[in-house]
Structure formats: C-alpha cells, structure tokens
Backbone as CSV, one residue per row, in Angstrom:
resi,resn,N_x,N_y,N_z,CA_x,CA_y,CA_z,C_x,C_y,C_z
1,MET,-30.765,-45.894,-12.841,-31.084,-44.931,-13.924,-31.991,-45.179,-15.113
2,THR,-32.849,-44.827,-15.074,-34.179,-45.715,-16.255,-33.925,-44.240,-17.464
3,THR,-33.934,-44.686,-18.708,-33.596,-44.356,-20.084,-34.811,-44.349,-20.603
4,ALA,-34.669,-43.695,-22.180,-35.764,-43.699,-23.029,-36.263,-44.942,-23.052
5,VAL,-35.115,-45.694,-23.709,-35.052,-46.600,-24.435,-33.741,-47.879,-23.226
6,PRO,-34.369,-49.531,-22.671,-33.987,-49.997,-22.062,-32.374,-50.012,-21.897
7,ARG,-31.767,-50.549,-20.701,-30.066,-50.569,-21.129,-30.406,-52.178,-20.922
8,ALA,-29.220,-52.515,-21.568,-29.172,-53.968,-21.557,-29.178,-54.937,-20.725
9,ARG,-30.187,-56.192,-20.909,-29.966,-56.907,-20.139,-29.188,-58.713,-20.455
10,VAL,-28.985,-59.427,-19.367,-28.373,-60.310,-20.017,-28.883,-61.809,-20.692
11,ASP,-30.239,-61.213,-20.382,-31.503,-62.211,-21.043,-31.462,-61.937,-22.487
12,ARG,-31.260,-61.124,-23.013,-31.116,-60.710,-24.456,-30.615,-61.283,-24.847
13,LYS,-30.359,-61.365,-26.519,-29.555,-62.037,-27.615,-28.525,-60.810,-28.193
14,VAL,-29.641,-59.707,-28.761,-29.316,-59.103,-29.645,-28.933,-57.414,-29.349
15,ARG,-27.773,-56.782,-29.142,-28.504,-55.620,-28.402,-28.154,-54.235,-29.821
16,VAL,-28.802,-53.387,-30.018,-29.068,-52.052,-30.484,-28.646,-51.238,-29.666
17,ILE,-27.902,-50.089,-29.985,-27.238,-48.814,-29.375,-27.783,-47.588,-30.593
18,VAL,-29.198,-47.384,-29.665,-29.171,-45.911,-30.791,-28.540,-44.490,-30.061
19,PHE,-27.983,-43.719,-31.122,-27.740,-42.627,-30.393,-28.201,-41.644,-31.130
20,GLU,-29.204,-40.295,-30.538,-29.957,-39.917,-31.227,-29.952,-37.977,-30.349
21,ASP,-30.376,-37.574,-30.976,-30.494,-35.840,-30.847,-31.572,-35.499,-31.028
22,LEU,-33.041,-34.959,-29.697,-34.080,-34.558,-29.961,-34.825,-33.802,-30.714
23,GLN,-33.755,-33.291,-31.490,-33.793,-32.060,-32.271,-33.372,-32.228,-33.912
24,CYS,-33.554,-33.517,-34.110,-32.898,-33.641,-35.383,-34.302,-34.550,-35.992
25,SER,-34.626,-33.996,-37.288,-35.762,-34.877,-37.756,-35.300,-36.049,-38.473
26,ASP,-33.960,-36.345,-38.768,-33.655,-37.689,-38.879,-34.080,-38.811,-37.790
27,CYS,-33.852,-38.421,-36.799,-33.939,-39.247,-35.836,-35.742,-39.176,-35.308
28,ALA,-35.869,-37.955,-35.699,-37.818,-38.181,-34.977,-37.992,-39.281,-36.228
29,ALA,-38.158,-39.164,-37.571,-38.326,-40.080,-37.902,-37.714,-41.786,-37.835
30,PHE,-36.756,-41.857,-37.003,-35.622,-43.197,-36.671,-36.638,-43.606,-35.491
31,ARG,-37.394,-43.077,-35.114,-38.392,-42.740,-33.040,-39.437,-43.331,-33.631
32,ARG,-40.466,-42.891,-34.938,-41.404,-43.646,-35.467,-41.306,-45.193,-35.608
33,ILE,-39.825,-45.237,-36.544,-39.885,-47.168,-36.778,-39.875,-47.113,-35.631
34,LEU,-38.830,-47.183,-34.889,-38.335,-47.599,-33.671,-40.190,-48.254,-32.981
35,ASP,-40.786,-47.176,-32.304,-41.735,-47.478,-32.221,-42.479,-48.340,-32.786
36,GLU,-42.928,-47.411,-34.059,-44.221,-48.730,-34.704,-44.012,-50.350,-35.399
37,THR,-42.613,-50.079,-35.463,-42.256,-51.437,-36.364,-41.084,-52.198,-35.244
38,LEU,-39.955,-51.571,-35.131,-39.393,-52.201,-34.201,-39.379,-52.498,-32.753
39,LEU,-39.500,-51.901,-32.178,-39.855,-52.842,-30.362,-41.276,-53.997,-30.838
40,PRO,-42.057,-53.856,-31.199,-43.484,-54.543,-31.266,-42.895,-55.970,-32.079
41,ARG,-41.760,-55.787,-33.084,-40.979,-56.781,-33.891,-40.223,-57.443,-32.703
42,TYR,-39.221,-57.160,-32.193,-37.873,-57.340,-31.747,-37.795,-56.944,-30.456
43,GLY,-39.255,-56.447,-29.608,-38.768,-56.336,-28.258,-38.658,-57.454,-27.178
44,THR,-38.827,-58.448,-27.689,-38.484,-59.643,-26.896,-37.363,-60.540,-26.709
45,ASN,-36.582,-59.880,-27.801,-35.429,-60.746,-28.949,-34.648,-59.811,-28.766
46,VAL,-34.392,-58.579,-28.756,-33.640,-57.709,-28.584,-33.590,-56.156,-27.693
47,GLU,-32.587,-56.145,-27.162,-32.173,-55.377,-26.371,-32.029,-53.610,-26.874
48,PHE,-32.530,-52.985,-26.851,-32.965,-51.542,-27.660,-32.573,-50.902,-26.630
49,GLU,-30.915,-50.057,-26.518,-30.356,-49.100,-25.692,-30.204,-47.818,-26.270
50,HIS,-30.551,-46.945,-25.610,-30.815,-45.695,-25.636,-29.613,-44.346,-25.267
51,ARG,-28.674,-43.867,-26.372,-27.742,-42.561,-25.546,-28.719,-41.326,-26.330
52,ASP,-28.157,-40.381,-25.321,-28.488,-39.020,-26.276,-27.047,-38.529,-26.730
53,PHE,-27.339,-37.676,-27.935,-26.236,-36.952,-28.788,-26.498,-36.081,-29.360
54,PRO,-26.881,-34.766,-28.273,-27.171,-33.791,-29.069,-26.142,-32.876,-29.757
55,LEU,-26.282,-32.759,-30.946,-25.475,-32.094,-31.817,-25.731,-30.490,-31.552
56,GLU,-23.831,-30.097,-31.093,-23.939,-28.633,-31.129,-25.112,-27.317,-32.244
57,LYS,-25.064,-28.147,-33.557,-25.881,-27.323,-34.405,-27.313,-26.839,-33.923
58,HIS,-28.026,-27.231,-32.968,-29.318,-27.676,-32.818,-29.555,-26.841,-31.209
59,ALA,-30.274,-26.070,-31.202,-29.866,-24.731,-30.098,-30.467,-25.429,-29.252
60,TRP,-31.600,-26.301,-29.061,-32.211,-26.906,-27.878,-31.994,-28.521,-27.413
61,ALA,-31.239,-28.785,-27.966,-31.189,-30.477,-28.284,-30.451,-30.890,-26.976
62,ARG,-29.665,-30.230,-26.087,-28.691,-30.727,-25.001,-29.834,-30.670,-23.752
63,LYS,-30.355,-28.997,-23.744,-31.359,-29.180,-23.046,-32.425,-30.308,-22.698
64,ALA,-32.986,-30.816,-23.988,-33.846,-31.313,-24.140,-33.533,-32.801,-23.787
65,ALA,-32.134,-33.405,-23.897,-31.842,-34.408,-23.409,-31.673,-34.766,-21.852
66,ILE,-31.094,-33.349,-21.646,-31.405,-33.350,-19.928,-32.595,-32.975,-19.359
67,VAL,-33.739,-32.583,-19.778,-34.548,-32.696,-19.299,-35.435,-34.442,-19.102
68,ALA,-35.106,-34.764,-20.348,-35.674,-36.214,-20.958,-34.949,-37.097,-19.634
69,ARG,-33.877,-37.090,-19.129,-33.215,-37.917,-18.024,-34.310,-37.652,-17.035
70,TYR,-33.958,-36.193,-16.762,-35.386,-36.306,-15.693,-36.349,-36.277,-15.546
71,PHE,-36.900,-36.805,-16.493,-38.748,-37.492,-16.569,-38.715,-38.798,-16.940
72,SER,-37.650,-39.305,-17.160,-37.268,-40.834,-17.388,-36.671,-41.112,-15.916
73,GLU,-35.957,-40.433,-14.835,-36.306,-40.900,-13.388,-37.382,-40.921,-12.698
74,ILE,-38.151,-39.852,-13.525,-39.767,-40.242,-12.668,-40.702,-41.359,-13.179
75,ASP,-40.367,-41.866,-14.281,-41.388,-42.703,-14.905,-40.872,-43.110,-16.568
76,SER,-40.282,-44.204,-16.390,-39.131,-44.607,-18.347,-40.587,-44.071,-19.148
77,LYS,-41.922,-44.345,-19.131,-42.554,-44.269,-20.123,-42.865,-42.848,-20.244
78,LEU,-42.875,-41.933,-18.562,-42.453,-40.378,-18.901,-42.457,-39.863,-20.425
79,GLY,-40.255,-40.564,-19.685,-39.014,-39.803,-20.388,-39.544,-40.293,-21.967
80,ASN,-40.135,-41.475,-22.205,-40.473,-41.679,-23.723,-41.460,-40.304,-24.268
81,ALA,-42.549,-40.335,-23.239,-43.161,-39.543,-23.906,-43.104,-38.071,-23.803
82,TYR,-41.895,-37.572,-23.005,-41.043,-36.626,-23.520,-40.201,-36.172,-24.957
83,ARG,-39.942,-37.077,-24.691,-38.819,-37.589,-26.378,-39.444,-37.901,-27.445
84,ARG,-40.814,-38.498,-27.666,-41.687,-38.285,-28.682,-42.521,-36.770,-28.874
85,TYR,-42.635,-36.107,-27.678,-43.179,-34.594,-27.769,-42.447,-33.690,-28.145
86,ALA,-40.495,-33.368,-27.834,-39.749,-32.596,-28.363,-39.379,-32.818,-29.708
87,MET,-39.789,-33.702,-30.592,-39.517,-34.273,-31.831,-40.886,-34.329,-32.634
88,ALA,-41.762,-33.881,-31.477,-43.106,-33.734,-32.795,-42.718,-32.405,-33.648
89,ASP,-41.927,-31.359,-32.872,-42.028,-29.936,-33.026,-40.737,-29.278,-33.035
90,LEU,-40.081,-29.951,-34.266,-38.644,-29.769,-33.942,-37.794,-27.942,-34.096
91,LYS,-39.363,-27.403,-34.491,-38.419,-26.553,-34.683,-38.823,-24.934,-33.848
92,THR,-39.480,-25.757,-32.670,-39.844,-24.496,-31.549,-38.892,-23.117,-31.474
93,GLY,-39.504,-22.297,-31.082,-38.340,-21.278,-30.628,-38.944,-20.887,-29.061
94,ASP,-39.651,-21.472,-28.999,-40.106,-21.531,-27.460,-39.619,-22.423,-26.522
95,PHE,-38.884,-23.476,-26.388,-38.455,-24.489,-26.392,-38.829,-24.603,-24.146
96,ASP,-38.620,-23.527,-23.396,-39.344,-23.113,-21.896,-40.680,-23.251,-21.902
97,GLY,-41.146,-22.768,-23.091,-43.055,-22.918,-23.038,-43.501,-23.940,-23.143
98,ARG,-42.517,-24.230,-24.210,-43.644,-26.023,-24.244,-43.057,-27.120,-23.298
99,LEU,-41.850,-26.937,-22.474,-41.526,-27.808,-21.465,-42.465,-27.261,-20.288
100,VAL,-42.439,-26.801,-19.844,-43.821,-26.127,-18.700,-44.684,-26.611,-19.582
101,GLU,-44.592,-26.581,-20.833,-46.487,-27.019,-21.268,-46.508,-28.753,-21.139
102,PHE,-45.644,-29.057,-21.455,-45.541,-30.696,-20.938,-45.225,-30.639,-19.775
103,ALA,-44.987,-30.442,-18.592,-45.006,-30.428,-17.169,-46.300,-30.383,-16.528
104,ARG,-47.333,-29.518,-17.519,-48.200,-29.078,-17.005,-49.612,-30.121,-17.225
105,ILE,-49.162,-30.556,-18.597,-49.886,-32.284,-19.107,-49.900,-32.984,-17.994
106,HIS,-48.628,-33.265,-17.755,-48.258,-34.550,-17.006,-48.811,-34.168,-15.477
107,SER,-48.505,-33.164,-15.029,-48.889,-33.058,-13.780,-47.881,-32.608,-12.756
108,ILE,-46.592,-31.925,-13.724,-45.121,-32.365,-12.945,-45.009,-31.181,-12.577
109,ASP,-44.259,-30.676,-11.425,-44.461,-28.967,-10.548,-42.897,-28.636,-11.782
110,ALA,-43.584,-27.607,-12.478,-42.636,-26.829,-13.558,-41.541,-26.335,-13.167
111,GLN,-41.800,-25.452,-11.757,-40.077,-25.336,-11.094,-39.409,-26.445,-11.260
112,LYS,-39.986,-27.451,-10.643,-38.677,-28.292,-10.399,-38.198,-28.719,-11.924
113,THR,-38.598,-28.442,-13.045,-38.709,-29.410,-14.071,-37.556,-28.579,-14.891
114,MET,-37.750,-27.346,-14.855,-37.094,-26.075,-14.869,-35.732,-25.893,-14.232
115,ALA,-35.817,-26.429,-13.388,-34.263,-26.586,-12.260,-33.817,-27.986,-12.717
116,ALA,-34.015,-28.544,-13.384,-33.115,-30.265,-13.776,-32.832,-29.787,-14.599
117,LEU,-32.778,-28.679,-15.436,-31.555,-28.063,-16.995,-30.563,-27.754,-15.980
118,ASP,-30.548,-27.537,-15.082,-29.083,-27.095,-14.350,-28.539,-28.424,-13.294
119,ASP,-29.289,-29.633,-13.073,-28.621,-30.524,-12.226,-27.896,-31.043,-12.967
120,PRO,-26.311,-30.910,-12.310,-25.182,-31.335,-12.576,-24.783,-32.959,-12.843
121,ARG,-25.972,-33.461,-11.870,-26.051,-35.029,-12.127,-26.491,-35.282,-13.569
122,LEU,-27.708,-34.708,-14.123,-28.268,-35.186,-15.497,-27.412,-34.946,-16.476
123,ARG,-26.865,-33.612,-16.304,-26.141,-32.738,-17.485,-24.732,-34.146,-17.695
124,ARG,-24.146,-34.695,-16.561,-23.246,-35.542,-16.751,-24.061,-36.793,-17.210
125,LEU,-24.886,-37.150,-17.075,-24.700,-38.274,-17.667,-25.346,-37.946,-19.436
126,VAL,-25.798,-37.039,-19.461,-25.588,-36.708,-20.951,-24.920,-36.804,-21.583
127,GLU,-23.842,-35.843,-21.076,-22.047,-35.901,-21.797,-21.398,-37.203,-22.021
128,ASN,-21.909,-37.899,-20.555,-21.191,-39.010,-20.785,-21.740,-40.176,-21.737
129,ASP,-22.936,-39.885,-22.279,-23.211,-40.779,-23.917,-22.812,-39.766,-25.107
130,VAL,-22.375,-38.720,-25.190,-21.889,-37.685,-25.467,-20.014,-38.579,-25.849
131,GLN,-19.727,-38.678,-24.613,-18.485,-39.241,-24.688,-17.870,-40.477,-25.508
132,GLU,-19.506,-41.576,-25.077,-18.938,-42.402,-25.733,-19.797,-42.803,-27.055
133,GLY,-20.062,-41.737,-27.745,-20.624,-41.524,-29.104,-19.847,-41.324,-29.449
134,ILE,-18.433,-40.131,-29.059,-17.486,-39.818,-29.724,-16.465,-41.178,-30.001
135,VAL,-15.723,-41.568,-28.905,-15.565,-42.948,-29.153,-15.588,-44.063,-30.247
136,ARG,-17.026,-44.381,-30.469,-17.479,-45.183,-31.002,-18.085,-44.771,-32.567
137,GLY,-16.932,-42.893,-32.685,-16.913,-42.608,-34.155,-18.361,-41.780,-34.686
138,VAL,-19.352,-41.946,-33.915,-20.449,-41.042,-34.160,-20.075,-39.553,-34.007
139,THR,-20.899,-39.065,-35.472,-20.956,-37.520,-35.574,-21.947,-36.997,-36.203
140,ARG,-22.741,-38.077,-36.467,-24.047,-37.670,-37.154,-25.563,-38.536,-36.361
141,THR,-26.607,-37.908,-35.968,-27.391,-38.375,-35.731,-28.759,-38.726,-36.733
142,PRO,-29.736,-40.298,-36.381,-29.613,-40.896,-35.581,-28.312,-41.921,-36.398
143,THR,-27.326,-42.723,-35.177,-26.326,-43.639,-35.719,-27.045,-44.650,-34.662
144,VAL,-27.279,-45.550,-34.974,-27.406,-46.949,-34.613,-26.457,-47.948,-34.632
145,PHE,-26.199,-48.444,-33.600,-25.142,-50.019,-33.630,-25.820,-51.208,-33.541
146,ILE,-26.286,-52.326,-34.526,-26.432,-53.264,-34.630,-25.460,-54.486,-33.954
147,ASP,-25.332,-54.782,-32.659,-24.118,-55.770,-32.244,-23.011,-55.637,-33.191
148,GLY,-22.857,-53.798,-32.521,-21.366,-53.356,-33.258,-21.889,-52.836,-35.130
149,GLU,-22.422,-52.812,-35.594,-22.356,-52.882,-37.078,-23.253,-51.262,-37.064
150,PRO,-22.172,-50.499,-37.258,-23.445,-48.955,-37.845,-24.032,-48.813,-38.794
151,PHE,-24.898,-47.855,-38.291,-25.918,-47.478,-39.086,-26.512,-46.150,-39.157
152,VAL,-25.876,-45.287,-39.970,-25.888,-43.779,-39.980,-26.840,-42.855,-40.704
153,GLU,-27.550,-42.330,-39.556,-28.362,-40.887,-40.212,-29.222,-41.559,-40.701
154,THR,-29.268,-42.026,-42.372,-29.994,-42.396,-43.131,-30.060,-43.511,-43.594
155,PHE,-31.406,-44.339,-43.219,-31.019,-45.701,-43.680,-32.265,-45.988,-43.988
156,SER,-32.829,-47.501,-43.961,-34.351,-47.502,-43.912,-35.049,-49.115,-43.368
157,ILE,-35.841,-48.878,-42.817,-36.533,-50.015,-42.221,-35.823,-51.517,-42.598
158,GLU,-36.052,-51.489,-43.605,-35.617,-52.917,-44.376,-34.188,-52.723,-44.045
159,GLU,-33.463,-52.262,-43.997,-31.901,-52.120,-43.799,-31.678,-52.515,-42.180
160,ILE,-32.527,-52.046,-41.331,-31.963,-52.542,-40.328,-32.792,-53.478,-39.546
161,SER,-33.719,-54.038,-40.070,-34.839,-55.159,-39.821,-33.858,-56.627,-41.037
162,LEU,-33.070,-56.359,-41.694,-32.168,-57.202,-41.955,-31.145,-57.915,-40.934
163,ALA,-30.544,-56.550,-40.888,-29.551,-56.685,-39.646,-29.701,-57.149,-38.136
164,VAL,-30.733,-56.549,-38.166,-30.943,-57.354,-36.468,-31.226,-59.172,-36.979
165,ASP,-31.944,-59.551,-37.957,-32.711,-60.621,-38.573,-30.942,-61.592,-38.374
166,ARG,-30.011,-60.955,-39.242,-28.932,-61.399,-39.348,-28.084,-61.970,-37.788
167,ALA,-28.001,-60.842,-36.984,-27.534,-60.888,-35.532,-28.479,-61.943,-34.977
168,LEU,-29.601,-62.332,-34.704,-30.417,-62.889,-34.319,-30.562,-64.733,-34.999
169,MET,-30.024,-64.798,-36.209,-29.280,-66.045,-36.942,-27.782,-66.423,-36.387
170,GLU,-27.045,-65.586,-35.908,-26.069,-65.299,-35.205,-25.496,-66.397,-34.192
171,PRO,-24.894,-67.514,-34.584,-24.259,-68.897,-33.158,-23.842,-67.903,-31.914
172,GLU,-24.775,-68.419,-30.350,-23.533,-67.180,-29.681,-22.452,-67.660,-29.252
C-alpha cells in the first residue's frame, strides 16, 4: 500500500509520523511546511510516515481520507496531489463535486472514484490509522511524532526542525 507519505524503511535513521485530517486548517499549514521545507531538507535522512486521523467535527474529512487512499494506490504522487487539493478548499460544501472535478482533471474514472468511498478495505485502512492514533493519545491534528516525541496542533517549523536535528544527532 502506498500512502501520501512513505512508510518506514530500515535504512533511515529518524522516523516522523504525521497524523492529519484533510479538512483541518492546521494540517493544511503543516502540509505546506512539510512539502516546502521538511521534505527538501530532511528527505534523505528522515522517514516521514502519514496517518489519517479524520476528526468527527469535520463533515467530509473521513471521505477525503478514504479517497486519498484510493488515489495513492493508483499512484503515490496522485494521492499527495489529492491531499493538497482537498486541503486547498477546506470550507467546500460540495465535496462530491470537487472530488469528481479532481478525478476529471487527472483522467481518472469518476464513477470508480465515487465507488471507492464505499470500499470496505479502504475504510478499514483509514480506521486502522485512527485506532493507532487513539492508542498513541492523538486527539487533535496535526499531531507529529518525531522518534516518539509528540508535537500537537500548533508548533513552529523551528520546533520541528530542532527536534529532527536532535534526533539525527542521537547515537544509534
């Protein structure tokens, strides 16, 4: 299974796990930091792992997480593109219309895309992430774990960078 951010590989030293909600403004801000700063700076030394954690208060976050899994299975870059697309318009009242638009733009069958929302396997994958988050104590998004150290909801790029740098300096 391919996710928005790759799963752990044994040849990487530092592990960063990101729990996000695709309808969360703080997650959208962190996604920009991740894409623009963290991945370019640390991408070769740090393993970034994505987890879905759709909050109940967000009307379409769970559906977005499910369909993001669908797109990621087609192509991981497509999954990432959908996550960015979903976060670009957090207040949309027409989730289905925007989903069909994204599928059309990327030459993906809209009927198959809509059917993915009811795929029990994809739903289970998202639910597994939610359950993992609950076990780890996640209640807000984004929650980022850097080698186990949690950063919750609002934090600066400097705080995250310092934690990653510290983790990179620790002896194995």
